[in-house]
N, C-alpha and C positions, 0 to 999 in steps of 0.2 A: 382667388382674390381679384377683385375688379381693379381696372387701371384708373378709374375715376378718382380724382383727389378732392373733388368738391361737391357740394350738394346745393339744394335750393336755399338752405338757410345760411350757406357760406358765401354765395355770390348772387345777390339780387340786383337786377338792373335798376338804374337810377330812373326815377319817375320823370324828371325833366332836368334840363341844364339849369344850373344855378341853385338846385336844391341843397340845403345844408347837409354836410356829411355827418354820418353817424360816428359814434366814438370809435376810434381806432382806424377809420378810413382816411384816405387822402382828401384834402380839400377839393371841393368841386371846382372845375375850371369851365370856361365857356367852350362850347363845341367848336371845332375848327370850321372855318367858312366852307361852304359847299358840302356839309355833311361828312360822312365817313368815306373818304375816297378809296379805301382799300376793299370796301364791300364786306368787311369782316362783321361779325356779330356785334351787338351793342356792347360797349365797355362794361366790365364787371366792377364791383366795389374794389377800390384800391388800384384801379387801372388808370393810367394817364389818359388824358383826353385829346392831346395833340397827336397828329397822324404819325409822325416819326417815332415819338415815344411809345405810341400804342403798338406799332409793329415790333419794336425791340422788346417790349414787355411781353407780347404774345409769344415770341420766339423763346424767351426765357422760360415761360410757363410750359411750353412744349418740351423743352429740354428736361425740366423738372419732372414732368409726367413720364417721360421715357425712362429717366433714371429710376424713378419709383417703380415702374413696371418691371424693369430688369432686376431690380433688387428683390421685388416680390417673387419673381420667377426663380431667382437664385436661391432664395430661402425656401421655396417650395421643393426644389430638386434636391434630393439627398446627396451629400458629399460621400466620397468613396469610403472613408473610415466607418461612417454609419451604415453604408450599404453592405459592407462585408462583415459587419459585426454579427457574431453567432448568437443563437438563442441561449438562454440560461442553461448551464450544464446541470445534469442530474447530480444529486448528492454522491459524494465519493464513497465507494464501498471499502470495506475493510480489506478485502483481498487486493484492491488496487494499492492501498497504502502499504500493505505488507510486501507486495512485489516491487514497489518503488524503494522500500527500505532494503530489500535483498539486492537490488541493482546498485544502490549506494555502497553496500558492503563489498559486493563483487568488484566494483570499480576500485575501491580502496585496496583490496587484496591483490588483484590480478593486473592492474594497470600501472602500478608503481615502478615496475621494472622494464616496461616497454610494451609495444604492441605485439600481438601474437594470438594464439587461441584464446587468451584471456579476454580480448576485446569482444569476441563472440559470446563468451560466457557472461560478460557484464551486460550485453545488450539483450540477451534472451529474457531476463526478468522484466526489462522495460517493455518488450513486446507483449509479455503476459499482462502487464499493467494496462497497456493500451487496449488489448483485447477485452479484458474485463470491463473497462470503462465504456467501450463501444457497445458491448452487450447490455450494459445497464441503461445506456441511452437508447437502446433498441435500434441501433444502426446495423444494417445487414451488409455483409461483404459481397460486393459485386465481382464479376470476373476480373476486371482490371485491378481491383483492390488486391485480389489474391496474387496476381501477376507482380504488382509492385512490391508486395510484402516478400514473396519468394525471392525476387531479384535483389531486394535489400539484404536479406540474409546471405544470399549467394555471394554478393560483393564483399561482405565482411569475412568470407572465407579466404579472400586473397592475402590479407596480412598474416593469416595462419599458415599459408603455403609459401609465400615469397618473402625473402629477406630484404629485397630492394625497397627502398622507402618511396620512390616516385610512383610506381604502379600501385602500391598500397595506399598512398595518399589519394590518388585519383579514385581508387575504389571506395575509400571512406566517404569522399565528397559525393560520389555518385549514389552511395547508399543513403546519404542524407536526403538527396533529391527524391529517390524512390520511396523512402519512408514518409516524406512529406506528402507525396502524391497518394500514397496508400491511405494516409490519415485524413487528407482533405478531400479526396475524390475529385480532383480537378481534371478538366478536360479541354479547357480553352487555352490559348496562348498566355493571357494574363495569369490564369491559374497555374499553369506549368511553371512559369517564370517566378511567380511570387510565393508559391506554396512554401518554400523553405523559410521564408521570412516569418511565417506563422509561428515557428518555434520560439522566436524572441517574445512575441506576445504571450504565448502559452507558458513560457518559463516564469513570467511574472504572475499571470493569473493562476497558474497551476499551484504555486506556493500558497496563495490565498485560498484557493479551493480546497487544498489539503488541510490547511489550518482551520477552515470552517468546519470541515468534517471531523477533525480531532476535537474541536470544542463541543460539537454536538454529541460526541461520545463521552464527554466529561462526566455525565451523570450515570454512566453504565455501572451497574453494581459490581462489586468485586467477585461476586459468585461466578461471573462470566469470564473475567480475565485472570483471576488468581489461579485457577487450575492450569491454564495455559502457561503462566509464568513458572509455576512449580514444575510442570512436566519438562519445560525447556531447561531449567536449572538442573534437574536430575539427569537429563540426557547429556548435558555438557559435562557434568561430574563423572558420569560413567565412561564417556568417551575418553576423557583425559586420564582417568585412573587405569582403565584396562589398556588403553593405548600405550601408556608409559610402561606397564608391565610387560606387554608383548614386545615392545621395542627393546627393553633390556634383556629379554629372553632370546631374541633372535636378531643377529646383526643384519641379515638380509631384509627382514621386515622393518628394521629401524631405517635402513637406507631407503626402502620404498616409501615409508611414511615421511621421512625427511624430504624426499624429492616432491611429494605431493603437496605438502603443507607450505604455504607461502612463508618466506623468511621476512618477518616484520620486526624491526628494531625501534627503540624509543626515538632514535634520531630521525627516523622516517615519519614520525608522528604528524608534523604539520602537513607534509605533502599528501600523506594518506587521508588526513582529515579533509583537505581540499578536494581530493578525488571522490571521497564519499559524498560530499555536498554536491559536486558536479554530477555524479551518477544519479543521485536521488532527484535532483532538480530536473535533469533531462528526462528521467523516467516519468516524473509528474507532468512535465510539459507534453510528452507524447500521450499520456493518458488524458490530460485535459483537452488536447487537440482531438483525440478520438471521441471524447464525450460531446464536444461542441466545437467543430472546426470553423475557422474563418471561411466565408463564402467568397473566395476569390473569383469564382466564375461569374459572379454578378457584375463584375466590372466589364463594361462593354466598350470596345474601341470602335468609334465611329469610322466608317470607311471614308476615304478621301473623295474629293469631288471628281466625278467621272470626266474623262477627257474625250474629245472627239477621236475617231479612228485614226485620222491622219496625224493628229498632234501626239497621240499615244504610240502609234505604231512606227512612225518614221525613225526615231532614234533606235528602236529595237531592231528594225529591219537592217539598218546600217551596221549595228552591232553583230547581227547574224552573218552578214556578208564578211565582216572582218574575221569572225570566228571560222567561217568556211574557208577563207583564204589561208589562214594559219594552219587549219587542220589538213588542207591539201598539201602544204609543204611538209608537215609532220608525217603524213602517210607516205609521201615520196621518199623522205629520208629513211622511214621505217623499212620500206621494202627495197633496200639496196642503194639508197642515195647518200649513205654516210660518207663515202670516200670523196664524192664530188663536193659535198658541203664542207667537209673538213679541209679539203685541199684549197677551197676558195677562201675559207676563213683563217687558215693557218692554226687551227685548234686541234687538240687531241680529243679522244672520245670523252675522257674524264672532264676536261675543261668545258666541252660542249654541254655535258650533262649538268655540271655544276652551275654554269652560267644561267640555265633556263629553269631549273626546278623550282627555285624559290619564287620566281616571277609567275610561273604557272600556278603555284599554290595560292598566291595572292589573287590571281585572276579568277580561280575558282571561288574563293571567298567573296570577291566583289560581285561575281555573277549572282550569288545567292541574295546579296543586298539589292541588286538590280531587279531580281525577280520579285522580291518582297515589295519594293516600291511600285513596280509595274502592276502588281495585283491590287495595290491600294488605289491607284488612279485609273484602273482599267475601265473601258466603256462597258456598261452593263444595262443597255436599254432593252435587250431582248435576247432570244436564243441565238440569233445571228451574231450579236456581239460576243456572246459567250464562246461560240465556236471559233470565232476570229481570235480571241485571246488565247484559247487553248492551243490553236495552231502556231501562233507566233512564239509563245513561251515554250511549247513543246519542241520546236526546232532549236531554240536557244538551249534548252536542257540537253537535247541529243548532242549538239555540238560541244557543249561543256563536258560531256562524258568522254569525248575524244580527247579534250584537253587533259582530263584526269588521267587517262591511259598514257598520254605522252609524258606527263609529269612523273608517273610511276616508272615508265621506261627509262627516263633520264636518271632517276634515283638508282635503278638497278645498275646502270652503267657506272654511276658514281661509286656505288658500293664495290663493284668489281675492281675498280681502280684503286680505291683508298681504304676499303674495308668498311664494316658496319659499326656504327656508334649508336649511343642512346638517342642522341638528337635525330639522327637519320631514321632510325626505326620508328621514333615517335611521330615525326612529320609524315612519314609514309603511311602510318596507321591513320593519321588525321585526314590525309588525302583520300584514303579508302573510305572513311566515314562520310566525307563530303560527297563523294560519288554516290554513296548509299542514300544520302539525303536528297540528292537530285533525282534518283530513281523514285523515291517516295513522292516527291513533288509531281513527277510525271504520272504516277499512279493516282494521285489525288485529282489531277486534271481529268482523269477518265472516270473514276469511281466516286468522286466527291471528297471534300477536304475535311469533313467533320472529324475524322480519326487521325488527321495529320499531326497535330500537336503531340498527342500521346505516342504516336509511332516514332516521331523524331526523338522524344525523350527516351523511349524504350530502346531505340537503336543506339543511342549514345551510351546508355548504360550497358548494353550488350557488348559494344566494342571495348569499353573499359574492362569488363569482366574477361573477355577473351584475351585482351592485352595482358592482364595480370596472370591469367592461368597459363598462357604460353611462355611466361617468364622472359621478358625482354633482355635482361642481363645474360641469361642463358643463351638466348638467340644470338646476341652480340658475340659472346665468347665462341659459340659453335661455328658461326660463320667465319670468324677470323682464324680459328684453328684449321678449318677446312682450306681456307686460303693459304695458310702456311704450308700445308701438306702439298699444295699444288705449285706454289712459286717461291716458297721459303721466305716470304715477306711477312713480318709481324711487328706490331707496335706494343712492346712489353710495357711501356710507360702508361698506356691507356688502361691496362688491366689493373693497375694499382688502385683505381677509383671504383672498380666494380664491386658488387656485393657478393655474398656467399653463394648466390644462385648460379654464379658463373664457374664455381669450382669443378663440378663434374665434367664440363667440356674442357676446361684448362688442364685438368688432370691427364688428358690424352697427349699432351705435348711431351717431346723428349727432354731429357735433362741436358743442360741446365736451364733451358727455356721454361720448363714446367715450374721449377722452384722459383725462378725470377718472376714469372707471371703471377704466382700465388703468394708471393711475399707480402704484398700490401694487405691482402685479405687475411692472411695468417696473422700478421702483426695486429690488425684490428680486432680479431676475435680474441687474441691473447690479452689485449688491453681490457676487453670486456669481462674476461674471467668466466666463471661459471654463471650460466644463465638458467633460471628456473624454467620448467617445461611450459608454463602458461605464457612466457614471454619469448619463447624460441620458436621461430618458424620452421617448417619442414625443410626449407632450403638450407637454413643454418645448421640444422641437425645433421643433414647429409654431408655438408661441408666439414663439420667437425669430425665426423666418422672417417672421411677420406683423409683428412690431414693427420688424424691420429694413427691411421694405418700406414700412411706414406708421408712422413714429415717433409718439410722444406729443408733441403740440404745445401743448396748453392750459397756461397758466401756473398757478402755485400759487395766486395770488389768484383767478383765475377758478374753479378747482375748490373753493377754500375757500368762495366765495360760493354755489356749488351744493351745499354740504353734504357734499363728499367726505371731509372730515376730521373730521367730528363723531363723537362717541362713541355707541355703541349697544350694546344687549345682545340676544343671540339667545334666542328662546323658541319 
């Protein structure tokens, strides 16, 4: 669009001063003495003829032209909602609708009693629906897509193995991220971060997509669907009839059948119906995304204004010197300087470790922020600038790795003194992951950063998966039991809040410490009563077996004297 707002027919010069104005124009005025002192072009129609008014009018016209040009440019540039909008999805197939329906029924049957193997059983039909929709849209699976899909399913195994809620929750959230990456195929930072938001859009459009597909099938003759309905009804009748006969004929088969079949009551109807809707809608959202995903990678983040070498490097060089000085002290302390440092500060090993770990964790996080901002404003005039940036930031990353090692060493001292807790094992795992991210950034500086967003996302999911498979509650119990055998120190009150994953390790304690440590877990499982197989994790199954074979025997009074019911705070 041209920036010109007027044409020959809109602004004709006056033939002479004093000529009568045309309709709609300002009255003609005598020209100022001395002609046009500004040297500007001849006044246009509607323009004042005195010098000061002419200059003001001309400035106003220039502002209007600039505003019109910027508005035209903004209207020409696509805004990001239109930029990421996908193409029209292919018509939904019957197999996709059937898989979404199965996902809804599986959610209603298996998720009403809790998370466990049932979550994986409810997700598998949604994966099938997404696969069929992607094949219909002729989308091919790339290597990274396969990696994300396998990782998503692997993370959903964690709730089936571990009873603890916090690693299972992290695993489910990470599975959502990997599922979004598999469906969207994102590879940039905006795509990695925004892909999970695509499910919200697909949840709405997926329902309309499915409804449109159902309406298009409204004219299908009954010769096609009536045999399927009849066969399904006959199969259900046969299963119920012969299943009831075999169950009444053999008590063992009746117990097996009763354990496999979900226990659904009329009172659970509303929650089961909501779970059905949730499962079906999420399956349709996954299928709709697979058919026509949002194009998050089309969002481009403009780089910041490059700075000069001095302006950019001076703060980072000063920061590197500070890191080097701190690391020199840490290395001196690490190789035999503890006694001198503790003598001068008057602290114990545990106090020294506790004082510094959290600060070092925040220092690591802030270093990643500094690196991100430095890369945004880094000089990039040529190859020399790129080598200079890699050198300065490479030194900062290397020094940060020493800070990570120092933080982990302090945490180890802290755990030796006070024992392991959920919070401590969590932040130690986070510090390890931050160190891994720094290593990936260093590798990106050498080999290129195109793969970095996906590598960071994959490393975070891998750490969450390893965290869940290693059973953090089991690690906490194991470490504290080992500490008790060494110095007879134990915090029985803390064990009351652990999950069933801690039972195998706590079972090794001598009585009455064993019973007092297990009392809280035992009472929790007793309140839950019988849990169906699809809602029971492997950790809970093992714990129930152990407590069934070796029940809790210590009385409440004995455990109270040992401090099992005292209050405590975790740090």
